[in-house]
FISE-756130 format. One record per residue: residue in three letters; residue number from 1; z, y, x of N, C-alpha, C in turn. Coordinates in steps of 0.02 Angstrom, whole numbers. Atoms other than C-alpha are relative to their C-alpha. Example, Ala and Ser with C-alpha at 12.3 -4.5 7.8 and 13.67 -1.06 7.14 Angstrom:
! residues 2
<"ALA", 1, <0, -59, 45>, <390, -225, 615>, <0, 60, 45>>
<"SER", 2, <-3, -59, -42>, <357, -53, 684>, <37, 55, -39>>
***
This chain:
! residues 231
<"UNK", 1, <-7, 57, -41>, <-329, 267, -306>, <69, -9, 28>>
<"UNK", 2, <-73, 9, -23>, <-168, 189, -255>, <11, -64, 42>>
<"UNK", 3, <-22, 54, -37>, <-84, 76, -132>, <42, -43, -51>>
<"UNK", 4, <-38, 36, 38>, <24, -65, -194>, <68, -10, 22>>
<"UNK", 5, <-68, 12, -26>, <169, -116, -89>, <40, 64, 15>>
<"UNK", 6, <-36, -62, -7>, <304, 12, -101>, <-18, 59, -38>>
<"UNK", 7, <27, -49, 44>, <201, 119, -212>, <3, -14, -71>>
<"UNK", 8, <-3, 26, 64>, <179, 16, -371>, <56, -52, -5>>
<"UNK", 9, <-45, 53, 4>, <286, -134, -328>, <53, 8, 53>>
<"UNK", 10, <-58, -5, -49>, <460, -152, -240>, <-3, -51, 51>>
<"UNK", 11, <9, 54, -45>, <388, -271, -118>, <15, 22, 70>>
<"UNK", 12, <-20, -24, -63>, <429, -161, 35>, <69, -29, 11>>
<"UNK", 13, <-65, 24, -11>, <609, -208, 9>, <6, -74, 12>>
<"UNK", 14, <4, 70, -7>, <563, -391, -11>, <-33, -17, 68>>
<"UNK", 15, <27, 13, -69>, <458, -380, 151>, <61, 5, 50>>
<"UNK", 16, <-54, -4, -38>, <617, -316, 235>, <44, -62, 3>>
<"UNK", 17, <-47, 61, 5>, <718, -462, 168>, <-32, -57, 33>>
<"UNK", 18, <30, 56, -30>, <592, -591, 219>, <-2, 5, 73>>
<"UNK", 19, <4, -9, -72>, <566, -521, 393>, <70, -12, 32>>
<"UNK", 20, <-66, 1, -35>, <752, -506, 427>, <25, -74, -2>>
<"UNK", 21, <-17, 73, 4>, <778, -691, 366>, <-34, -38, 61>>
<"UNK", 22, <32, 34, -55>, <645, -746, 493>, <26, 22, 70>>
<"UNK", 23, <-28, -19, -61>, <713, -641, 632>, <67, -30, 14>>
<"UNK", 24, <-67, 33, -4>, <886, -714, 601>, <-3, -72, 24>>
<"UNK", 25, <9, 76, -26>, <818, -891, 641>, <-8, 1, 77>>
<"UNK", 26, <10, -10, -74>, <791, -823, 818>, <53, 43, 27>>
<"UNK", 27, <-60, -41, -21>, <954, -728, 831>, <-18, 66, 9>>
<"UNK", 28, <21, -68, -10>, <866, -564, 809>, <9, 30, -72>>
<"UNK", 29, <-3, -35, 63>, <865, -424, 679>, <70, 23, -17>>
<"UNK", 30, <54, 1, 55>, <886, -371, 550>, <-52, 55, 8>>
<"UNK", 31, <55, -54, -1>, <726, -263, 522>, <35, 63, -17>>
<"UNK", 32, <-31, -70, 17>, <784, -82, 529>, <-57, 51, -11>>
<"UNK", 33, <54, -46, 19>, <689, 69, 464>, <-26, 38, 55>>
<"UNK", 34, <31, -32, -57>, <663, 145, 633>, <-62, -35, 24>>
<"UNK", 35, <61, 45, -15>, <543, 0, 666>, <-42, -8, -61>>
<"UNK", 36, <39, 11, 62>, <488, -26, 486>, <-45, 59, -12>>
<"UNK", 37, <33, -61, 20>, <425, 148, 474>, <-72, -1, 32>>
<"UNK", 38, <63, 6, -37>, <286, 108, 598>, <-39, -59, -26>>
<"UNK", 39, <32, 57, 26>, <244, -55, 506>, <-30, 12, -68>>
<"UNK", 40, <21, -7, 70>, <217, 4, 327>, <-70, 15, -5>>
<"UNK", 41, <67, -16, 11>, <45, -2, 265>, <-51, -32, 43>>
<"UNK", 42, <53, 30, -44>, <-35, -87, 413>, <-19, -68, -22>>
<"UNK", 43, <20, 69, 15>, <-138, -246, 401>, <45, -50, 33>>
<"UNK", 44, <-44, 47, -25>, <-41, -401, 424>, <-2, -23, 70>>
<"UNK", 45, <4, 24, -76>, <-102, -462, 598>, <27, 52, 45>>
<"UNK", 46, <-23, -53, -46>, <-67, -289, 666>, <77, 4, 0>>
<"UNK", 47, <-77, -3, 1>, <115, -278, 599>, <34, -58, 23>>
<"UNK", 48, <-26, 61, -32>, <149, -461, 648>, <5, 7, 72>>
<"UNK", 49, <-2, -7, -75>, <100, -421, 827>, <51, 49, 24>>
<"UNK", 50, <-52, -52, -22>, <209, -269, 833>, <69, -31, -3>>
<"UNK", 51, <-74, 41, 9>, <362, -371, 767>, <11, -50, 56>>
<"UNK", 52, <-7, 50, -57>, <332, -511, 896>, <14, 33, 62>>
<"UNK", 53, <-13, -42, -64>, <328, -379, 1036>, <70, 31, -3>>
<"UNK", 54, <-60, -37, 6>, <472, -278, 971>, <64, -41, 11>>
<"UNK", 55, <-55, 45, -3>, <589, -425, 948>, <-3, -60, 54>>
<"UNK", 56, <7, 55, -52>, <525, -541, 1085>, <-1, -70, -26>>
<"UNK", 57, <-3, 66, 35>, <488, -684, 970>, <-48, -47, 37>>
<"UNK", 58, <40, 49, -35>, <413, -844, 1048>, <-48, -30, -45>>
<"UNK", 59, <48, 19, 51>, <276, -851, 919>, <-67, 31, 13>>
<"UNK", 60, <66, -34, 3>, <92, -821, 905>, <-2, 36, -66>>
<"UNK", 61, <10, -42, 61>, <24, -702, 769>, <-3, -50, -55>>
<"UNK", 62, <6, 44, 56>, <-32, -849, 662>, <62, -39, -14>>
<"UNK", 63, <-62, 40, 16>, <131, -945, 685>, <47, 45, -34>>
<"UNK", 64, <-41, -42, 39>, <228, -794, 633>, <-22, 13, -74>>
<"UNK", 65, <27, -10, 67>, <116, -761, 483>, <16, -56, -46>>
<"UNK", 66, <-13, 55, 39>, <140, -936, 420>, <74, -7, -14>>
<"UNK", 67, <-76, 7, 8>, <331, -939, 450>, <20, 56, -56>>
<"UNK", 68, <-24, -53, 42>, <356, -770, 361>, <-29, -12, -74>>
<"UNK", 69, <29, 11, 67>, <240, -820, 218>, <35, -52, -38>>
<"UNK", 70, <-32, 57, 32>, <342, -976, 184>, <67, 36, -39>>
<"UNK", 71, <-61, -34, 26>, <491, -854, 149>, <-20, 47, -52>>
<"UNK", 72, <26, -45, 47>, <384, -725, 57>, <-22, -33, -70>>
<"UNK", 73, <22, 33, 62>, <317, -848, -68>, <54, -22, -42>>
<"UNK", 74, <-57, 15, 40>, <491, -885, -122>, <21, 65, -38>>
<"UNK", 75, <-30, -59, 29>, <539, -704, -159>, <-50, 50, -33>>
<"UNK", 76, <52, -44, 30>, <375, -611, -192>, <-15, -4, -77>>
<"UNK", 77, <15, 6, 77>, <351, -683, -369>, <53, 34, -40>>
<"UNK", 78, <-53, -34, 38>, <512, -596, -420>, <-5, 78, 7>>
<"UNK", 79, <10, -74, -11>, <441, -421, -372>, <-7, 37, -68>>
<"UNK", 80, <0, -39, 63>, <454, -282, -499>, <-40, 67, 13>>
<"UNK", 81, <29, -66, -4>, <360, -119, -535>, <54, 51, 14>>
<"UNK", 82, <-51, -57, -15>, <443, 35, -466>, <2, 47, -55>>
<"UNK", 83, <-3, -55, 58>, <502, 175, -585>, <-62, 46, 1>>
<"UNK", 84, <63, -44, 8>, <351, 271, -651>, <-64, -33, 8>>
<"UNK", 85, <62, 29, -19>, <221, 149, -590>, <-42, -26, -63>>
<"UNK", 86, <35, 23, 64>, <179, 66, -759>, <-24, 59, -41>>
<"UNK", 87, <22, -61, 36>, <182, 235, -841>, <-64, 31, 28>>
<"UNK", 88, <61, -32, -35>, <54, 301, -718>, <-68, -42, -16>>
<"UNK", 89, <62, 42, 13>, <-68, 151, -742>, <-15, 5, -75>>
<"UNK", 90, <13, -10, 74>, <-49, 167, -930>, <-31, 61, -15>>
<"UNK", 91, <26, -62, 14>, <-90, 348, -923>, <-73, 4, 20>>
<"UNK", 92, <69, -1, -25>, <-241, 324, -822>, <-51, -33, -37>>
<"UNK", 93, <39, 45, 45>, <-307, 186, -929>, <-14, 31, -60>>
<"UNK", 94, <4, -27, 67>, <-273, 271, -1091>, <-45, 68, 2>>
<"UNK", 95, <40, -59, -8>, <-362, 430, -1029>, <-69, -9, 36>>
<"UNK", 96, <66, 19, -30>, <-514, 336, -957>, <-14, 34, 67>>
<"UNK", 97, <5, -25, -66>, <-477, 397, -782>, <-15, -55, 51>>
<"UNK", 98, <19, 54, -45>, <-560, 287, -650>, <58, -11, 49>>
<"UNK", 99, <-53, 15, -50>, <-434, 195, -536>, <-22, -63, 40>>
<"UNK", 100, <12, 54, -46>, <-444, 78, -390>, <63, -16, 42>>
<"UNK", 101, <-61, 16, -33>, <-315, -21, -291>, <-23, -16, 76>>
<"UNK", 102, <13, 10, -72>, <-320, -17, -98>, <63, -20, 32>>
<"UNK", 103, <-62, 31, -32>, <-187, -131, -15>, <-22, -33, 64>>
<"UNK", 104, <8, 35, -61>, <-168, -201, 157>, <16, -68, -6>>
<"UNK", 105, <-18, 74, 8>, <-102, -366, 77>, <-68, -35, 4>>
<"UNK", 106, <56, 41, 0>, <-223, -504, 108>, <1, -36, -73>>
<"UNK", 107, <12, 33, 65>, <-291, -616, -42>, <59, -42, -18>>
<"UNK", 108, <-50, 43, 10>, <-154, -743, -22>, <66, 37, -23>>
<"UNK", 109, <-60, -38, 14>, <-11, -620, -24>, <-7, 37, -69>>
<"UNK", 110, <15, -37, 64>, <-95, -517, -166>, <15, -49, -58>>
<"UNK", 111, <-8, 42, 60>, <-99, -665, -280>, <77, -22, -8>>
<"UNK", 112, <-77, 14, 4>, <87, -708, -235>, <40, 52, -35>>
<"UNK", 113, <-34, -61, 32>, <141, -538, -282>, <-13, 16, -68>>
<"UNK", 114, <25, -19, 65>, <37, -508, -435>, <1, -56, -51>>
<"UNK", 115, <5, 54, 47>, <46, -678, -514>, <34, 7, -64>>
<"UNK", 116, <-45, -14, 63>, <182, -626, -640>, <-24, 70, -27>>
<"UNK", 117, <17, -72, 28>, <89, -457, -672>, <-74, 3, -12>>
<"UNK", 118, <73, 0, 9>, <-90, -509, -711>, <-23, 51, -47>>
<"UNK", 119, <31, -52, 51>, <-110, -400, -864>, <5, 68, 28>>
<"UNK", 120, <-6, -73, -27>, <-47, -242, -772>, <-56, 13, 55>>
<"UNK", 121, <49, -9, -54>, <-162, -272, -623>, <-73, -8, -25>>
<"UNK", 122, <66, 2, 29>, <-310, -314, -735>, <-31, 65, -17>>
<"UNK", 123, <25, -71, 11>, <-320, -127, -770>, <-43, 17, 56>>
<"UNK", 124, <45, -25, -51>, <-405, -108, -603>, <-67, -31, -2>>
<"UNK", 125, <64, 32, 9>, <-544, -225, -656>, <-24, -27, 66>>
<"UNK", 126, <29, 24, -64>, <-657, -260, -505>, <15, 48, 56>>
<"UNK", 127, <-9, -52, -52>, <-597, -105, -412>, <63, -16, 39>>
<"UNK", 128, <-55, 15, -44>, <-479, -193, -291>, <-19, -17, 65>>
<"UNK", 129, <16, 17, -72>, <-495, -193, -106>, <62, -23, 38>>
<"UNK", 130, <-57, 29, -40>, <-376, -305, 1>, <-9, 10, 73>>
<"UNK", 131, <-3, -4, -71>, <-328, -307, 179>, <-50, -39, 32>>
<"UNK", 132, <49, 43, -29>, <-447, -447, 217>, <-69, 1, -31>>
<"UNK", 133, <61, -4, 34>, <-590, -382, 116>, <-60, 8, 54>>
<"UNK", 134, <54, -6, -51>, <-758, -401, 207>, <-36, 72, 4>>
<"UNK", 135, <28, -64, 1>, <-802, -226, 157>, <36, 45, 49>>
<"UNK", 136, <-36, -43, -48>, <-672, -159, 283>, <-15, -33, 71>>
<"UNK", 137, <16, 23, -66>, <-734, -175, 462>, <59, -24, 35>>
<"UNK", 138, <-53, 25, -41>, <-626, -274, 584>, <38, 54, 36>>
<"UNK", 139, <-41, -50, -31>, <-488, -167, 648>, <1, 67, -25>>
<"UNK", 140, <5, -65, 32>, <-518, -26, 527>, <40, 5, -64>>
<"UNK", 141, <-46, -12, 58>, <-377, -50, 402>, <42, 62, 10>>
<"UNK", 142, <-37, -60, -5>, <-253, 86, 371>, <37, 2, 72>>
<"UNK", 143, <14, -64, 23>, <-227, 215, 452>, <-72, 23, -4>>
<"UNK", 144, <70, -20, 8>, <-412, 215, 450>, <-20, 13, -71>>
<"UNK", 145, <14, -16, 69>, <-498, 282, 294>, <-46, -50, -39>>
<"UNK", 146, <53, 40, 28>, <-616, 136, 263>, <17, -26, -68>>
<"UNK", 147, <-16, 29, 60>, <-517, 56, 128>, <-8, 42, -64>>
<"UNK", 148, <6, -48, 54>, <-520, 211, 19>, <-76, 10, -17>>
<"UNK", 149, <71, -3, 14>, <-709, 224, 41>, <-23, -54, -37>>
<"UNK", 150, <18, 58, 34>, <-734, 47, -10>, <27, 4, -73>>
<"UNK", 151, <-29, -8, 73>, <-621, 85, -171>, <-51, 46, -36>>
<"UNK", 152, <40, -47, 38>, <-728, 238, -213>, <-71, -23, -11>>
<"UNK", 153, <72, 30, 10>, <-892, 148, -182>, <3, -44, -58>>
<"UNK", 154, <-4, 46, 59>, <-839, 18, -307>, <1, 40, -63>>
<"UNK", 155, <-4, -42, 62>, <-798, 151, -439>, <-67, 26, -12>>
<"UNK", 156, <63, -37, 16>, <-959, 244, -409>, <-58, -49, -11>>
<"UNK", 157, <53, 51, 19>, <-1061, 86, -412>, <-7, -16, -76>>
<"UNK", 158, <-8, 8, 74>, <-996, 56, -589>, <-28, 59, -41>>
<"UNK", 159, <22, -64, 34>, <-1026, 233, -634>, <-74, 7, 0>>
<"UNK", 160, <77, 0, -2>, <-1206, 225, -579>, <-32, -45, -49>>
<"UNK", 161, <28, 45, 49>, <-1237, 76, -685>, <10, 24, -72>>
<"UNK", 162, <-14, -30, 66>, <-1165, 172, -832>, <-36, 75, -2>>
<"UNK", 163, <36, -68, 0>, <-1275, 328, -784>, <50, 53, -10>>
<"UNK", 164, <-55, -52, -7>, <-1121, 428, -744>, <1, 29, 65>>
<"UNK", 165, <-3, -33, -67>, <-1105, 551, -601>, <50, -30, 45>>
<"UNK", 166, <-43, 28, -46>, <-1031, 493, -445>, <58, 49, 12>>
<"UNK", 167, <-59, -43, -12>, <-852, 557, -399>, <2, 9, 79>>
<"UNK", 168, <-4, -18, -67>, <-830, 640, -232>, <76, -15, 24>>
<"UNK", 169, <-65, 13, -29>, <-681, 594, -120>, <47, 52, -2>>
<"UNK", 170, <-38, -59, 7>, <-624, 768, -124>, <38, 15, -66>>
<"UNK", 171, <-23, -7, 69>, <-593, 752, -307>, <49, -60, -20>>
<"UNK", 172, <-46, 56, 14>, <-480, 596, -291>, <76, 8, 25>>
<"UNK", 173, <-69, 1, -16>, <-298, 569, -287>, <10, -75, 34>>
<"UNK", 174, <-15, 63, -30>, <-223, 434, -170>, <79, -2, 0>>
<"UNK", 175, <-75, 7, 1>, <-45, 371, -204>, <19, -44, 55>>
<"UNK", 176, <-26, 40, -50>, <45, 303, -51>, <73, 9, 19>>
<"UNK", 177, <-69, -9, -19>, <219, 271, 14>, <10, -5, 76>>
<"UNK", 178, <-8, 13, -73>, <187, 233, 198>, <-37, 56, 40>>
<"UNK", 179, <30, -52, -38>, <145, 349, 343>, <-75, -18, 19>>
<"UNK", 180, <69, 16, -14>, <-12, 247, 395>, <-47, 5, -58>>
<"UNK", 181, <38, -13, 71>, <-71, 252, 208>, <-13, 68, -9>>
<"UNK", 182, <5, -74, 3>, <-42, 437, 207>, <-56, 24, 45>>
<"UNK", 183, <51, -18, -49>, <-146, 454, 366>, <-68, -20, -20>>
<"UNK", 184, <63, 23, 23>, <-281, 347, 293>, <-27, 40, -59>>
<"UNK", 185, <28, -50, 59>, <-295, 456, 131>, <-13, 65, 26>>
<"UNK", 186, <19, -66, -21>, <-295, 615, 225>, <-66, -5, 45>>
<"UNK", 187, <65, 8, -39>, <-435, 546, 345>, <-57, -10, -48>>
<"UNK", 188, <52, 11, 49>, <-531, 499, 192>, <-22, 71, -38>>
<"UNK", 189, <16, -61, 28>, <-519, 683, 137>, <17, 5, -79>>
<"UNK", 190, <-27, 0, 70>, <-427, 646, -27>, <63, 39, -4>>
<"UNK", 191, <-67, -28, 10>, <-270, 728, -100>, <43, -54, -7>>
<"UNK", 192, <-43, 55, -2>, <-127, 621, -61>, <71, 19, -31>>
<"UNK", 193, <-60, -7, 30>, <25, 594, -168>, <49, -50, 39>>
<"UNK", 194, <-39, 41, -49>, <159, 528, -49>, <68, -8, -33>>
<"UNK", 195, <-65, 12, 22>, <312, 439, -118>, <37, -49, 50>>
<"UNK", 196, <-30, 40, -52>, <408, 383, 33>, <69, -35, -21>>
<"UNK", 197, <-61, 33, 19>, <549, 257, 21>, <62, 43, 23>>
<"UNK", 198, <-61, -43, -17>, <727, 337, 22>, <23, -7, 67>>
<"UNK", 199, <-19, 18, -65>, <764, 250, 180>, <-45, 27, 56>>
<"UNK", 200, <48, -27, -51>, <611, 311, 265>, <13, 77, 5>>
<"UNK", 201, <-18, -71, 5>, <657, 493, 217>, <58, 14, 52>>
<"UNK", 202, <-58, -10, -48>, <819, 470, 318>, <-24, -4, 73>>
<"UNK", 203, <34, 8, -66>, <714, 417, 472>, <-43, 56, 16>>
<"UNK", 204, <51, -50, -12>, <588, 554, 456>, <34, 66, 23>>
<"UNK", 205, <-38, -63, -22>, <723, 693, 479>, <-40, 65, -8>>
<"UNK", 206, <31, -58, 17>, <622, 828, 393>, <-76, 10, 27>>
<"UNK", 207, <72, -2, -28>, <449, 785, 473>, <-52, -8, -57>>
<"UNK", 208, <51, 23, 52>, <373, 754, 302>, <-60, 54, -6>>
<"UNK", 209, <52, -53, 6>, <279, 923, 291>, <-50, -3, 56>>
<"UNK", 210, <48, 4, -58>, <208, 901, 469>, <-45, -59, -13>>
<"UNK", 211, <42, 62, 9>, <142, 722, 422>, <-49, 13, -56>>
<"UNK", 212, <45, -7, 56>, <67, 774, 255>, <-40, 67, 10>>
<"UNK", 213, <38, -65, -18>, <8, 947, 321>, <-15, 31, -67>>
<"UNK", 214, <15, -35, 63>, <-81, 1037, 173>, <-44, -47, -47>>
<"UNK", 215, <50, 50, 32>, <-166, 874, 114>, <28, -35, -62>>
<"UNK", 216, <-30, 32, 57>, <-51, 829, -33>, <66, 26, -19>>
<"UNK", 217, <-68, -20, 21>, <112, 830, -119>, <49, -61, 18>>
<"UNK", 218, <-49, 45, -12>, <274, 733, -88>, <45, -7, -58>>
<"UNK", 219, <-43, 3, 53>, <376, 656, -227>, <53, -58, 23>>
<"UNK", 220, <-52, 49, -14>, <541, 553, -222>, <-9, -59, -51>>
<"UNK", 221, <11, 59, 47>, <477, 442, -366>, <-60, 14, -42>>
<"UNK", 222, <55, -14, 46>, <321, 414, -471>, <22, 27, -63>>
<"UNK", 223, <-25, -27, 66>, <430, 462, -617>, <-5, 84, 4>>
<"UNK", 224, <10, -73, -7>, <407, 643, -546>, <-74, 22, -10>>
<"UNK", 225, <70, -22, -1>, <221, 638, -554>, <-21, 29, -72>>
<"UNK", 226, <26, -33, 62>, <147, 756, -684>, <-75, 2, -2>>
<"UNK", 227, <76, 3, 3>, <-33, 704, -727>, <-32, 64, -25>>
<"UNK", 228, <34, -56, 24>, <-68, 864, -814>, <-14, 57, 56>>
<"UNK", 229, <15, -48, -54>, <-64, 954, -649>, <-61, -16, 37>>
<"UNK", 230, <59, 21, -37>, <-208, 859, -583>, <-63, -23, -43>>
<"UNK", 231, <56, 31, 43>, <-316, 789, -729>, <-13, 50, -61>>
***
């Protein structure tokens, strides 16, 4: 199971660009990684509220969301897959390894980002859980584990229909780039593959092992991922 923003797609950098452009309209910003580190992977309404408070913006959460979306919809269609991401999806598909996508992006943002990558994201079939998915209780997005349970439930429902055994969460890998996402994967009791942004590593100052504990592995790029170690 995998996250999308900053894990498969380079949209985290585009988020920074869009947010900094909006902040500049109010004489604020730019968005820096000491603040961004706490935003990554969180549901939109949560991170929007954090930004409004951090920068003292005269906006409601809904006003901020609409303004930043107007910028995002200009730049998100140009997003690209990060190194190693396509190869990972191709490997999983060709080896019939079940996969699901769990992203905090809402449906509108998801469509904007993936519109030019339909073929690649069709690999997940129906196993896609978004930030505004009704299967996730209100207030239980990342860092809570609910999104991953919804992903696995989707996979296991299909497996039951095909008379295949259910997969246990302990046997799953979760690919994440953000600390809240890592926390959600660990809370779900899966094995986490953490691929933090290079700028995030600079802010973490060696705390990576403390955050990940013994619940997974850390890579600098998906290109480093060796599937034969896990499958």
